[in-house]
Structures are given as structure tokens and as C-alpha cells.
N, C-alpha and C positions, 0 to 999 in steps of 0.2 A: 444505534452503535457507532461511535468515530474511532477512527485508528488514532491509537497512542505510541509514544515510544517505547513504552512497557511491552505493548503488541508486537511492537518490530523484534526487540530485544528477544523476546519469547519465539518468535519465529525462526530468528537466527539459530536459537540455541536447540529449538527442536528439528531443525531440517539440516543444522551444521553447516549453513551457508552463510556468508558474507553479504550483507546490501551495503554498498558505497554510501559515503555519506550524502551525497549529491541526489543519489535516488530515493534514500529518506526523505530528506528535505521536500523532493516532489511529490510523495506519496503523503506525507503529512500534511503539504497545501491543499492537494485534491481531496483526500479522505479524512482528515482532521478536525472538520468541522461540519454541523450539518447544513443541507443544503435546501434551497426553496425550490419548490416544482413549477410547473406551469400556470397552476392555478393559485400559487400565493402561500401555500402551505409549508411548513417547515418539517422536513424530512431528516432522517437519519439513515445512512447505509445499513445494509443487513450485514451481519458477521459473514455469510457467503460472498458477498459481493465485496468486502474487504479483503477476504482471504484470497478470492481468484485474483483481485487487482495487485496483491503484494506477489503473488505466484507468478504471473504474468509478467509484472514488472523485472523481477527477479531472472526469468527467464530470458527477457529480451536483452537486459545487461549481459547475461550469459554467452548470449548469441553474438551480441556485438563484440565481447571481449575476445572470441574465438576467432573472428575474421581479421582481426587487427594485428 
């Protein structure tokens, strides 16, 4: 699975949280395409990996916003 804009929109709708465009772009660059492992195989991220990365990115952004 790869991260898509549609997935991010659905995540925001379901969690009622807003993800800034800069964070969205960073996540899409990192998780929006398959990756090559150490053995040269092309793989995709699992749905759980994507969910956790999006959750962590939002949590990090929220904590950064509280300290400013």
C-alpha cells in the first residue's frame, strides 16, 4: 500500500484533525511510493505502517504547536 491524498483526507475526516500541507507533502514524499529494500526488492508499506506514520507525524506536529 502507498499513501495517497485520499487516505490523508479520510484520516482527517475520521479523526477530526487537520494536517498542515507541509506535513502532508512530507508524508506523501516518504510513503507515497514503493521502496527498495536492502536486497533490491520493491516493496510497499503495510496499512499499519502508514497509519502509524501518519499518527506519529500528527502527534509530533501537535506537540510542536503546543510548545510555540
